[in-house]
PQR file of N, CA, C, O and H, with PARSE charges and radii, in Angstrom:
ATOM      1  N   MET A   1     202.874 -14.804  61.857 -0.4000 1.5000
ATOM      2  CA  MET A   1     201.736 -15.071  60.982 -0.0000 2.0000
ATOM      3  C   MET A   1     201.994 -16.366  60.210  0.5500 1.7000
ATOM      4  O   MET A   1     203.085 -16.574  59.680 -0.5500 1.4000
ATOM      5  N   ALA A   2     200.989 -17.225  60.152 -0.4000 1.5000
ATOM      6  CA  ALA A   2     201.118 -18.497  59.449 -0.0000 2.0000
ATOM      7  C   ALA A   2     201.248 -18.265  57.945  0.5500 1.7000
ATOM      8  O   ALA A   2     200.656 -17.347  57.377 -0.5500 1.4000
ATOM      9  H   ALA A   2     200.102 -17.055  60.583  0.4000 1.0000
ATOM     10  N   GLU A   3     202.032 -19.118  57.336 -0.4000 1.5000
ATOM     11  CA  GLU A   3     202.214 -19.046  55.888 -0.0000 2.0000
ATOM     12  C   GLU A   3     200.963 -19.576  55.187  0.5500 1.7000
ATOM     13  O   GLU A   3     200.414 -20.600  55.595 -0.5500 1.4000
ATOM     14  H   GLU A   3     202.513 -19.864  57.797  0.4000 1.0000
ATOM     15  N   LYS A   4     200.516 -18.902  54.158 -0.4000 1.5000
ATOM     16  CA  LYS A   4     199.327 -19.318  53.420 -0.0000 2.0000
ATOM     17  C   LYS A   4     199.646 -20.553  52.577  0.5500 1.7000
ATOM     18  O   LYS A   4     200.703 -20.636  51.952 -0.5500 1.4000
ATOM     19  H   LYS A   4     200.962 -18.071  53.827  0.4000 1.0000
ATOM     20  N   LEU A   5     198.714 -21.510  52.571 -0.4000 1.5000
ATOM     21  CA  LEU A   5     198.883 -22.712  51.756 -0.0000 2.0000
ATOM     22  C   LEU A   5     198.880 -22.358  50.279  0.5500 1.7000
ATOM     23  O   LEU A   5     198.094 -21.524  49.829 -0.5500 1.4000
ATOM     24  H   LEU A   5     197.855 -21.442  53.079  0.4000 1.0000
ATOM     25  N   LEU A   6     199.756 -22.990  49.541 -0.4000 1.5000
ATOM     26  CA  LEU A   6     199.716 -22.834  48.090 -0.0000 2.0000
ATOM     27  C   LEU A   6     198.531 -23.631  47.570  0.5500 1.7000
ATOM     28  O   LEU A   6     198.306 -24.770  47.981 -0.5500 1.4000
ATOM     29  H   LEU A   6     200.395 -23.667  49.906  0.4000 1.0000
ATOM     30  N   ARG A   7     197.793 -23.036  46.684 -0.4000 1.5000
ATOM     31  CA  ARG A   7     196.614 -23.711  46.150 -0.0000 2.0000
ATOM     32  C   ARG A   7     196.862 -24.098  44.698  0.5500 1.7000
ATOM     33  O   ARG A   7     197.469 -23.352  43.930 -0.5500 1.4000
ATOM     34  H   ARG A   7     197.976 -22.112  46.351  0.4000 1.0000
ATOM     35  N   ALA A   8     196.378 -25.280  44.345 -0.4000 1.5000
ATOM     36  CA  ALA A   8     196.491 -25.746  42.963 -0.0000 2.0000
ATOM     37  C   ALA A   8     195.658 -24.837  42.063  0.5500 1.7000
ATOM     38  O   ALA A   8     194.682 -24.233  42.510 -0.5500 1.4000
ATOM     39  H   ALA A   8     195.886 -25.886  44.969  0.4000 1.0000
ATOM     40  N   GLY A   9     196.042 -24.747  40.822 -0.4000 1.5000
ATOM     41  CA  GLY A   9     195.266 -23.979  39.859 -0.0000 2.0000
ATOM     42  C   GLY A   9     193.893 -24.590  39.644  0.5500 1.7000
ATOM     43  O   GLY A   9     193.668 -25.759  39.958 -0.5500 1.4000
ATOM     44  H   GLY A   9     196.834 -25.238  40.460  0.4000 1.0000
ATOM     45  N   HIS A  10     192.990 -23.809  39.115 -0.4000 1.5000
ATOM     46  CA  HIS A  10     191.631 -24.276  38.854 -0.0000 2.0000
ATOM     47  C   HIS A  10     191.653 -25.526  37.984  0.5500 1.7000
ATOM     48  O   HIS A  10     192.236 -25.526  36.900 -0.5500 1.4000
ATOM     49  H   HIS A  10     193.172 -22.860  38.859  0.4000 1.0000
ATOM     50  N   GLY A  11     191.019 -26.584  38.460 -0.4000 1.5000
ATOM     51  CA  GLY A  11     190.966 -27.849  37.733 -0.0000 2.0000
ATOM     52  C   GLY A  11     192.202 -28.716  37.888  0.5500 1.7000
ATOM     53  O   GLY A  11     192.276 -29.795  37.299 -0.5500 1.4000
ATOM     54  H   GLY A  11     190.546 -26.584  39.341  0.4000 1.0000
ATOM     55  N   LYS A  12     193.172 -28.266  38.670 -0.4000 1.5000
ATOM     56  CA  LYS A  12     194.411 -29.030  38.868 -0.0000 2.0000
ATOM     57  C   LYS A  12     194.271 -29.957  40.072  0.5500 1.7000
ATOM     58  O   LYS A  12     193.423 -29.740  40.938 -0.5500 1.4000
ATOM     59  H   LYS A  12     193.112 -27.389  39.148  0.4000 1.0000
ATOM     60  N   LYS A  13     195.101 -30.979  40.120 -0.4000 1.5000
ATOM     61  CA  LYS A  13     194.986 -31.971  41.187 -0.0000 2.0000
ATOM     62  C   LYS A  13     195.602 -31.484  42.489  0.5500 1.7000
ATOM     63  O   LYS A  13     196.522 -30.665  42.516 -0.5500 1.4000
ATOM     64  H   LYS A  13     195.791 -31.155  39.417  0.4000 1.0000
ATOM     65  N   TYR A  14     195.053 -32.025  43.556 -0.4000 1.5000
ATOM     66  CA  TYR A  14     195.595 -31.863  44.902 -0.0000 2.0000
ATOM     67  C   TYR A  14     195.296 -33.159  45.649  0.5500 1.7000
ATOM     68  O   TYR A  14     194.571 -34.017  45.145 -0.5500 1.4000
ATOM     69  H   TYR A  14     194.306 -32.689  43.534  0.4000 1.0000
ATOM     70  N   TYR A  15     195.842 -33.296  46.822 -0.4000 1.5000
ATOM     71  CA  TYR A  15     195.677 -34.505  47.618 -0.0000 2.0000
ATOM     72  C   TYR A  15     195.147 -34.132  48.994  0.5500 1.7000
ATOM     73  O   TYR A  15     195.411 -33.040  49.497 -0.5500 1.4000
ATOM     74  H   TYR A  15     196.431 -32.599  47.231  0.4000 1.0000
ATOM     75  N   TYR A  16     194.395 -35.053  49.600 -0.4000 1.5000
ATOM     76  CA  TYR A  16     193.914 -34.857  50.962 -0.0000 2.0000
ATOM     77  C   TYR A  16     193.915 -36.197  51.677  0.5500 1.7000
ATOM     78  O   TYR A  16     193.981 -37.251  51.044 -0.5500 1.4000
ATOM     79  H   TYR A  16     194.181 -35.940  49.191  0.4000 1.0000
ATOM     80  N   LEU A  17     193.841 -36.147  53.005 -0.4000 1.5000
ATOM     81  CA  LEU A  17     193.938 -37.345  53.828 -0.0000 2.0000
ATOM     82  C   LEU A  17     192.610 -37.678  54.476  0.5500 1.7000
ATOM     83  O   LEU A  17     191.825 -36.791  54.811 -0.5500 1.4000
ATOM     84  H   LEU A  17     193.787 -35.291  53.519  0.4000 1.0000
ATOM     85  N   ILE A  18     192.366 -38.974  54.650 -0.4000 1.5000
ATOM     86  CA  ILE A  18     191.288 -39.441  55.520 -0.0000 2.0000
ATOM     87  C   ILE A  18     191.859 -40.564  56.375  0.5500 1.7000
ATOM     88  O   ILE A  18     192.903 -41.135  56.060 -0.5500 1.4000
ATOM     89  H   ILE A  18     193.004 -39.695  54.378  0.4000 1.0000
ATOM     90  N   ILE A  19     191.162 -40.867  57.454 -0.4000 1.5000
ATOM     91  CA  ILE A  19     191.462 -42.066  58.239 -0.0000 2.0000
ATOM     92  C   ILE A  19     190.291 -43.002  58.007  0.5500 1.7000
ATOM     93  O   ILE A  19     189.147 -42.662  58.309 -0.5500 1.4000
ATOM     94  H   ILE A  19     190.313 -40.403  57.710  0.4000 1.0000
ATOM     95  N   ASN A  20     190.577 -44.184  57.469 -0.4000 1.5000
ATOM     96  CA  ASN A  20     189.494 -45.123  57.157 -0.0000 2.0000
ATOM     97  C   ASN A  20     189.043 -45.876  58.412  0.5500 1.7000
ATOM     98  O   ASN A  20     189.568 -45.642  59.501 -0.5500 1.4000
ATOM     99  H   ASN A  20     191.506 -44.461  57.224  0.4000 1.0000
ATOM    100  N   HIS A  21     188.083 -46.768  58.260 -0.4000 1.5000
ATOM    101  CA  HIS A  21     187.536 -47.486  59.411 -0.0000 2.0000
ATOM    102  C   HIS A  21     188.500 -48.524  59.980  0.5500 1.7000
ATOM    103  O   HIS A  21     188.188 -49.156  60.989 -0.5500 1.4000
ATOM    104  H   HIS A  21     187.656 -46.959  57.375  0.4000 1.0000
ATOM    105  N   PHE A  22     189.652 -48.713  59.362 -0.4000 1.5000
ATOM    106  CA  PHE A  22     190.708 -49.567  59.905 -0.0000 2.0000
ATOM    107  C   PHE A  22     191.772 -48.737  60.618  0.5500 1.7000
ATOM    108  O   PHE A  22     192.820 -49.264  60.992 -0.5500 1.4000
ATOM    109  H   PHE A  22     189.906 -48.200  58.542  0.4000 1.0000
ATOM    110  N   ASN A  23     191.508 -47.430  60.811 -0.4000 1.5000
ATOM    111  CA  ASN A  23     192.447 -46.485  61.420 -0.0000 2.0000
ATOM    112  C   ASN A  23     193.736 -46.349  60.620  0.5500 1.7000
ATOM    113  O   ASN A  23     194.814 -46.165  61.185 -0.5500 1.4000
ATOM    114  H   ASN A  23     190.656 -47.003  60.507  0.4000 1.0000
ATOM    115  N   GLU A  24     193.613 -46.441  59.308 -0.4000 1.5000
ATOM    116  CA  GLU A  24     194.749 -46.237  58.411 -0.0000 2.0000
ATOM    117  C   GLU A  24     194.544 -44.919  57.663  0.5500 1.7000
ATOM    118  O   GLU A  24     193.429 -44.583  57.263 -0.5500 1.4000
ATOM    119  H   GLU A  24     192.737 -46.590  58.849  0.4000 1.0000
ATOM    120  N   PHE A  25     195.626 -44.189  57.486 -0.4000 1.5000
ATOM    121  CA  PHE A  25     195.552 -42.979  56.679 -0.0000 2.0000
ATOM    122  C   PHE A  25     195.525 -43.358  55.210  0.5500 1.7000
ATOM    123  O   PHE A  25     196.272 -44.231  54.770 -0.5500 1.4000
ATOM    124  H   PHE A  25     196.531 -44.461  57.812  0.4000 1.0000
ATOM    125  N   VAL A  26     194.668 -42.703  54.463 -0.4000 1.5000
ATOM    126  CA  VAL A  26     194.549 -42.938  53.026 -0.0000 2.0000
ATOM    127  C   VAL A  26     194.681 -41.582  52.338  0.5500 1.7000
ATOM    128  O   VAL A  26     194.086 -40.592  52.765 -0.5500 1.4000
ATOM    129  H   VAL A  26     194.061 -41.994  54.821  0.4000 1.0000
ATOM    130  N   ILE A  27     195.462 -41.556  51.279 -0.4000 1.5000
ATOM    131  CA  ILE A  27     195.641 -40.339  50.496 -0.0000 2.0000
ATOM    132  C   ILE A  27     194.724 -40.401  49.281  0.5500 1.7000
ATOM    133  O   ILE A  27     194.755 -41.362  48.513 -0.5500 1.4000
ATOM    134  H   ILE A  27     195.945 -42.360  50.932  0.4000 1.0000
ATOM    135  N   PHE A  28     193.919 -39.377  49.121 -0.4000 1.5000
ATOM    136  CA  PHE A  28     193.042 -39.280  47.968 -0.0000 2.0000
ATOM    137  C   PHE A  28     193.498 -38.145  47.061  0.5500 1.7000
ATOM    138  O   PHE A  28     194.013 -37.127  47.522 -0.5500 1.4000
ATOM    139  H   PHE A  28     193.894 -38.596  49.745  0.4000 1.0000
ATOM    140  N   LYS A  29     193.298 -38.341  45.774 -0.4000 1.5000
ATOM    141  CA  LYS A  29     193.584 -37.306  44.783 -0.0000 2.0000
ATOM    142  C   LYS A  29     192.248 -36.711  44.338  0.5500 1.7000
ATOM    143  O   LYS A  29     191.272 -37.430  44.123 -0.5500 1.4000
ATOM    144  H   LYS A  29     192.880 -39.169  45.400  0.4000 1.0000
ATOM    145  N   ALA A  30     192.224 -35.405  44.206 -0.4000 1.5000
ATOM    146  CA  ALA A  30     191.025 -34.713  43.729 -0.0000 2.0000
ATOM    147  C   ALA A  30     191.467 -33.586  42.800  0.5500 1.7000
ATOM    148  O   ALA A  30     192.655 -33.287  42.681 -0.5500 1.4000
ATOM    149  H   ALA A  30     193.017 -34.820  44.380  0.4000 1.0000
ATOM    150  N   PHE A  31     190.501 -32.979  42.158 -0.4000 1.5000
ATOM    151  CA  PHE A  31     190.768 -31.859  41.265 -0.0000 2.0000
ATOM    152  C   PHE A  31     190.029 -30.641  41.791  0.5500 1.7000
ATOM    153  O   PHE A  31     188.839 -30.710  42.101 -0.5500 1.4000
ATOM    154  H   PHE A  31     189.536 -33.222  42.255  0.4000 1.0000
ATOM    155  N   ASP A  32     190.736 -29.537  41.889 -0.4000 1.5000
ATOM    156  CA  ASP A  32     190.204 -28.342  42.534 -0.0000 2.0000
ATOM    157  C   ASP A  32     189.438 -27.479  41.538  0.5500 1.7000
ATOM    158  O   ASP A  32     190.016 -26.736  40.745 -0.5500 1.4000
ATOM    159  H   ASP A  32     191.702 -29.481  41.638  0.4000 1.0000
ATOM    160  N   PHE A  33     188.120 -27.604  41.609 -0.4000 1.5000
ATOM    161  CA  PHE A  33     187.250 -26.766  40.790 -0.0000 2.0000
ATOM    162  C   PHE A  33     186.573 -25.685  41.638  0.5500 1.7000
ATOM    163  O   PHE A  33     185.566 -25.096  41.246 -0.5500 1.4000
ATOM    164  H   PHE A  33     187.650 -28.208  42.253  0.4000 1.0000
ATOM    165  N   ARG A  34     187.171 -25.444  42.829 -0.4000 1.5000
ATOM    166  CA  ARG A  34     186.704 -24.406  43.753 -0.0000 2.0000
ATOM    167  C   ARG A  34     185.294 -24.666  44.278  0.5500 1.7000
ATOM    168  O   ARG A  34     184.576 -23.730  44.629 -0.5500 1.4000
ATOM    169  H   ARG A  34     187.990 -25.923  43.147  0.4000 1.0000
ATOM    170  N   HIS A  35     184.896 -25.950  44.332 -0.4000 1.5000
ATOM    171  CA  HIS A  35     183.620 -26.323  44.929 -0.0000 2.0000
ATOM    172  C   HIS A  35     183.794 -26.470  46.437  0.5500 1.7000
ATOM    173  O   HIS A  35     184.908 -26.352  46.947 -0.5500 1.4000
ATOM    174  H   HIS A  35     185.479 -26.711  44.047  0.4000 1.0000
ATOM    175  N   SER A  36     182.723 -26.723  47.137 -0.4000 1.5000
ATOM    176  CA  SER A  36     182.753 -26.725  48.601 -0.0000 2.0000
ATOM    177  C   SER A  36     183.714 -27.772  49.181  0.5500 1.7000
ATOM    178  O   SER A  36     184.382 -27.494  50.177 -0.5500 1.4000
ATOM    179  H   SER A  36     181.819 -26.819  46.722  0.4000 1.0000
ATOM    180  N   ASN A  37     183.797 -28.957  48.589 -0.4000 1.5000
ATOM    181  CA  ASN A  37     184.707 -29.974  49.143 -0.0000 2.0000
ATOM    182  C   ASN A  37     186.158 -29.527  49.048  0.5500 1.7000
ATOM    183  O   ASN A  37     186.915 -29.678  50.006 -0.5500 1.4000
ATOM    184  H   ASN A  37     183.254 -29.183  47.781  0.4000 1.0000
ATOM    185  N   SER A  38     186.547 -28.987  47.924 -0.4000 1.5000
ATOM    186  CA  SER A  38     187.911 -28.489  47.769 -0.0000 2.0000
ATOM    187  C   SER A  38     188.165 -27.329  48.716  0.5500 1.7000
ATOM    188  O   SER A  38     189.240 -27.226  49.308 -0.5500 1.4000
ATOM    189  H   SER A  38     185.931 -28.864  47.146  0.4000 1.0000
ATOM    190  N   GLN A  39     187.181 -26.462  48.857 -0.4000 1.5000
ATOM    191  CA  GLN A  39     187.337 -25.304  49.732 -0.0000 2.0000
ATOM    192  C   GLN A  39     187.494 -25.746  51.184  0.5500 1.7000
ATOM    193  O   GLN A  39     188.310 -25.190  51.918 -0.5500 1.4000
ATOM    194  H   GLN A  39     186.309 -26.545  48.375  0.4000 1.0000
ATOM    195  N   LYS A  40     186.715 -26.745  51.600 -0.4000 1.5000
ATOM    196  CA  LYS A  40     186.816 -27.260  52.970 -0.0000 2.0000
ATOM    197  C   LYS A  40     188.183 -27.880  53.215  0.5500 1.7000
ATOM    198  O   LYS A  40     188.779 -27.667  54.271 -0.5500 1.4000
ATOM    199  H   LYS A  40     186.052 -27.197  51.004  0.4000 1.0000
ATOM    200  N   SER A  41     188.682 -28.636  52.261 -0.4000 1.5000
ATOM    201  CA  SER A  41     190.017 -29.228  52.403 -0.0000 2.0000
ATOM    202  C   SER A  41     191.071 -28.135  52.516  0.5500 1.7000
ATOM    203  O   SER A  41     191.958 -28.201  53.367 -0.5500 1.4000
ATOM    204  H   SER A  41     188.198 -28.809  51.403  0.4000 1.0000
ATOM    205  N   TYR A  42     190.968 -27.148  51.667 -0.4000 1.5000
ATOM    206  CA  TYR A  42     191.931 -26.051  51.671 -0.0000 2.0000
ATOM    207  C   TYR A  42     191.866 -25.267  52.988  0.5500 1.7000
ATOM    208  O   TYR A  42     192.895 -24.996  53.605 -0.5500 1.4000
ATOM    209  H   TYR A  42     190.247 -27.095  50.976  0.4000 1.0000
ATOM    210  N   ASP A  43     190.668 -24.911  53.405 -0.4000 1.5000
ATOM    211  CA  ASP A  43     190.493 -24.114  54.617 -0.0000 2.0000
ATOM    212  C   ASP A  43     190.975 -24.847  55.868  0.5500 1.7000
ATOM    213  O   ASP A  43     191.467 -24.215  56.803 -0.5500 1.4000
ATOM    214  H   ASP A  43     189.831 -25.131  52.903  0.4000 1.0000
ATOM    215  N   SER A  44     190.840 -26.171  55.893 -0.4000 1.5000
ATOM    216  CA  SER A  44     191.242 -26.951  57.069 -0.0000 2.0000
ATOM    217  C   SER A  44     192.734 -27.279  57.075  0.5500 1.7000
ATOM    218  O   SER A  44     193.269 -27.724  58.091 -0.5500 1.4000
ATOM    219  H   SER A  44     190.441 -26.684  55.134  0.4000 1.0000
ATOM    220  N   GLY A  45     193.403 -27.062  55.950 -0.4000 1.5000
ATOM    221  CA  GLY A  45     194.821 -27.412  55.848 -0.0000 2.0000
ATOM    222  C   GLY A  45     195.044 -28.837  55.370  0.5500 1.7000
ATOM    223  O   GLY A  45     196.186 -29.272  55.225 -0.5500 1.4000
ATOM    224  H   GLY A  45     192.969 -26.701  55.125  0.4000 1.0000
ATOM    225  N   ASN A  46     193.964 -29.565  55.125 -0.4000 1.5000
ATOM    226  CA  ASN A  46     194.052 -30.935  54.623 -0.0000 2.0000
ATOM    227  C   ASN A  46     194.063 -30.877  53.095  0.5500 1.7000
ATOM    228  O   ASN A  46     193.155 -31.371  52.426 -0.5500 1.4000
ATOM    229  H   ASN A  46     193.036 -29.211  55.243  0.4000 1.0000
ATOM    230  N   TYR A  47     195.103 -30.268  52.577 -0.4000 1.5000
ATOM    231  CA  TYR A  47     195.204 -29.944  51.149 -0.0000 2.0000
ATOM    232  C   TYR A  47     196.689 -29.933  50.818  0.5500 1.7000
ATOM    233  O   TYR A  47     197.443 -29.108  51.335 -0.5500 1.4000
ATOM    234  H   TYR A  47     195.840 -29.868  53.121  0.4000 1.0000
ATOM    235  N   PHE A  48     197.097 -30.840  49.967 -0.4000 1.5000
ATOM    236  CA  PHE A  48     198.513 -31.000  49.660 -0.0000 2.0000
ATOM    237  C   PHE A  48     198.719 -30.953  48.163  0.5500 1.7000
ATOM    238  O   PHE A  48     197.943 -31.526  47.398 -0.5500 1.4000
ATOM    239  H   PHE A  48     196.484 -31.510  49.548  0.4000 1.0000
ATOM    240  N   ARG A  49     199.763 -30.273  47.753 -0.4000 1.5000
ATOM    241  CA  ARG A  49     200.036 -30.125  46.312 -0.0000 2.0000
ATOM    242  C   ARG A  49     200.602 -31.401  45.704  0.5500 1.7000
ATOM    243  O   ARG A  49     200.427 -31.655  44.513 -0.5500 1.4000
ATOM    244  H   ARG A  49     200.394 -29.809  48.374  0.4000 1.0000
ATOM    245  N   THR A  50     201.291 -32.219  46.535 -0.4000 1.5000
ATOM    246  CA  THR A  50     201.874 -33.462  46.021 -0.0000 2.0000
ATOM    247  C   THR A  50     201.556 -34.621  46.954  0.5500 1.7000
ATOM    248  O   THR A  50     201.276 -34.425  48.137 -0.5500 1.4000
ATOM    249  H   THR A  50     201.433 -32.012  47.503  0.4000 1.0000
ATOM    250  N   LYS A  51     201.603 -35.818  46.411 -0.4000 1.5000
ATOM    251  CA  LYS A  51     201.398 -37.019  47.221 -0.0000 2.0000
ATOM    252  C   LYS A  51     202.521 -37.154  48.243  0.5500 1.7000
ATOM    253  O   LYS A  51     202.285 -37.577  49.375 -0.5500 1.4000
ATOM    254  H   LYS A  51     201.830 -35.977  45.451  0.4000 1.0000
ATOM    255  N   LYS A  52     203.723 -36.800  47.853 -0.4000 1.5000
ATOM    256  CA  LYS A  52     204.874 -36.882  48.754 -0.0000 2.0000
ATOM    257  C   LYS A  52     204.677 -35.978  49.975  0.5500 1.7000
ATOM    258  O   LYS A  52     204.998 -36.367  51.097 -0.5500 1.4000
ATOM    259  H   LYS A  52     203.914 -36.456  46.934  0.4000 1.0000
ATOM    260  N   GLU A  53     204.156 -34.786  49.754 -0.4000 1.5000
ATOM    261  CA  GLU A  53     203.888 -33.872  50.867 -0.0000 2.0000
ATOM    262  C   GLU A  53     202.830 -34.474  51.805  0.5500 1.7000
ATOM    263  O   GLU A  53     202.975 -34.403  53.026 -0.5500 1.4000
ATOM    264  H   GLU A  53     203.895 -34.470  48.842  0.4000 1.0000
ATOM    265  N   ALA A  54     201.781 -35.058  51.247 -0.4000 1.5000
ATOM    266  CA  ALA A  54     200.738 -35.689  52.063 -0.0000 2.0000
ATOM    267  C   ALA A  54     201.327 -36.838  52.884  0.5500 1.7000
ATOM    268  O   ALA A  54     201.000 -36.990  54.061 -0.5500 1.4000
ATOM    269  H   ALA A  54     201.663 -35.116  50.256  0.4000 1.0000
ATOM    270  N   GLU A  55     202.196 -37.649  52.268 -0.4000 1.5000
ATOM    271  CA  GLU A  55     202.834 -38.756  52.982 -0.0000 2.0000
ATOM    272  C   GLU A  55     203.657 -38.247  54.160  0.5500 1.7000
ATOM    273  O   GLU A  55     203.646 -38.852  55.232 -0.5500 1.4000
ATOM    274  H   GLU A  55     202.462 -37.525  51.312  0.4000 1.0000
ATOM    275  N   LYS A  56     204.359 -37.157  53.971 -0.4000 1.5000
ATOM    276  CA  LYS A  56     205.167 -36.568  55.042 -0.0000 2.0000
ATOM    277  C   LYS A  56     204.278 -36.177  56.221  0.5500 1.7000
ATOM    278  O   LYS A  56     204.634 -36.423  57.374 -0.5500 1.4000
ATOM    279  H   LYS A  56     204.368 -36.666  53.100  0.4000 1.0000
ATOM    280  N   TYR A  57     203.144 -35.580  55.943 -0.4000 1.5000
ATOM    281  CA  TYR A  57     202.262 -35.130  57.018 -0.0000 2.0000
ATOM    282  C   TYR A  57     201.568 -36.285  57.720  0.5500 1.7000
ATOM    283  O   TYR A  57     201.179 -36.142  58.879 -0.5500 1.4000
ATOM    284  H   TYR A  57     202.856 -35.380  55.007  0.4000 1.0000
ATOM    285  N   ILE A  58     201.401 -37.408  57.069 -0.4000 1.5000
ATOM    286  CA  ILE A  58     200.861 -38.582  57.765 -0.0000 2.0000
ATOM    287  C   ILE A  58     201.766 -38.924  58.942  0.5500 1.7000
ATOM    288  O   ILE A  58     201.287 -39.162  60.050 -0.5500 1.4000
ATOM    289  H   ILE A  58     201.717 -37.524  56.127  0.4000 1.0000
ATOM    290  N   GLU A  59     203.057 -38.949  58.704 -0.4000 1.5000
ATOM    291  CA  GLU A  59     204.000 -39.275  59.779 -0.0000 2.0000
ATOM    292  C   GLU A  59     203.956 -38.216  60.881  0.5500 1.7000
ATOM    293  O   GLU A  59     204.029 -38.550  62.064 -0.5500 1.4000
ATOM    294  H   GLU A  59     203.447 -38.756  57.804  0.4000 1.0000
ATOM    295  N   THR A  60     203.838 -36.965  60.508 -0.4000 1.5000
ATOM    296  CA  THR A  60     203.744 -35.886  61.495 -0.0000 2.0000
ATOM    297  C   THR A  60     202.484 -36.044  62.345  0.5500 1.7000
ATOM    298  O   THR A  60     202.541 -35.927  63.570 -0.5500 1.4000
ATOM    299  H   THR A  60     203.779 -36.694  59.548  0.4000 1.0000
ATOM    300  N   ILE A  61     201.371 -36.303  61.711 -0.4000 1.5000
ATOM    301  CA  ILE A  61     200.108 -36.465  62.424 -0.0000 2.0000
ATOM    302  C   ILE A  61     200.157 -37.681  63.339  0.5500 1.7000
ATOM    303  O   ILE A  61     199.700 -37.607  64.480 -0.5500 1.4000
ATOM    304  H   ILE A  61     201.325 -36.398  60.716  0.4000 1.0000
ATOM    305  N   LYS A  62     200.702 -38.801  62.864 -0.4000 1.5000
ATOM    306  CA  LYS A  62     200.826 -39.995  63.696 -0.0000 2.0000
ATOM    307  C   LYS A  62     201.647 -39.684  64.950  0.5500 1.7000
ATOM    308  O   LYS A  62     201.291 -40.102  66.052 -0.5500 1.4000
ATOM    309  H   LYS A  62     201.073 -38.862  61.937  0.4000 1.0000
ATOM    310  N   GLY A  63     202.740 -38.954  64.775 -0.4000 1.5000
ATOM    311  CA  GLY A  63     203.579 -38.581  65.909 -0.0000 2.0000
ATOM    312  C   GLY A  63     202.844 -37.715  66.905  0.5500 1.7000
ATOM    313  O   GLY A  63     202.985 -37.905  68.113 -0.5500 1.4000
ATOM    314  H   GLY A  63     203.030 -38.615  63.880  0.4000 1.0000
ATOM    315  N   LEU A  64     202.061 -36.768  66.422 -0.4000 1.5000
ATOM    316  CA  LEU A  64     201.268 -35.916  67.315 -0.0000 2.0000
ATOM    317  C   LEU A  64     200.249 -36.730  68.107  0.5500 1.7000
ATOM    318  O   LEU A  64     200.071 -36.515  69.306 -0.5500 1.4000
ATOM    319  H   LEU A  64     201.946 -36.613  65.440  0.4000 1.0000
ATOM    320  N   LEU A  65     199.587 -37.655  67.438 -0.4000 1.5000
ATOM    321  CA  LEU A  65     198.576 -38.473  68.120 -0.0000 2.0000
ATOM    322  C   LEU A  65     199.199 -39.413  69.148  0.5500 1.7000
ATOM    323  O   LEU A  65     198.672 -39.558  70.251 -0.5500 1.4000
ATOM    324  H   LEU A  65     199.731 -37.829  66.464  0.4000 1.0000
ATOM    325  N   LYS A  66     200.304 -40.047  68.802 -0.4000 1.5000
ATOM    326  CA  LYS A  66     200.941 -41.010  69.700 -0.0000 2.0000
ATOM    327  C   LYS A  66     201.612 -40.341  70.896  0.5500 1.7000
ATOM    328  O   LYS A  66     201.702 -40.946  71.964 -0.5500 1.4000
ATOM    329  H   LYS A  66     200.732 -39.930  67.906  0.4000 1.0000
ATOM    330  N   ASN A  67     202.079 -39.119  70.740 -0.4000 1.5000
ATOM    331  CA  ASN A  67     202.857 -38.457  71.791 -0.0000 2.0000
ATOM    332  C   ASN A  67     202.073 -37.404  72.556  0.5500 1.7000
ATOM    333  O   ASN A  67     202.666 -36.609  73.286 -0.5500 1.4000
ATOM    334  H   ASN A  67     202.005 -38.628  69.872  0.4000 1.0000
ATOM    335  N   ARG A  68     200.756 -37.380  72.405 -0.4000 1.5000
ATOM    336  CA  ARG A  68     199.979 -36.374  73.125 -0.0000 2.0000
ATOM    337  C   ARG A  68     199.866 -36.758  74.598  0.5500 1.7000
ATOM    338  O   ARG A  68     199.981 -37.929  74.959 -0.5500 1.4000
ATOM    339  H   ARG A  68     200.275 -38.025  71.812  0.4000 1.0000
ATOM    340  N   LYS A  69     199.641 -35.768  75.428 -0.4000 1.5000
ATOM    341  CA  LYS A  69     199.546 -36.007  76.876 -0.0000 2.0000
ATOM    342  C   LYS A  69     198.216 -35.570  77.395  0.5500 1.7000
ATOM    343  O   LYS A  69     197.949 -35.692  78.590 -0.5500 1.4000
ATOM    344  H   LYS A  69     199.547 -34.816  75.134  0.4000 1.0000
TER
END
């Protein structure tokens, strides 16, 4: 069974990733007020408690994309 993501407290910050039109990953900071955008990020797994954690996953995602068959 997959481990459940830790969620920031109500109104607390979290980070999520996007790929911009230059194909660069960008880390955004948001505050979790349990609205639909925060819920979508959380449900998809694109929800990180720290910027450092988000940075780590950028490298993981890049590796998955570059090494796919």
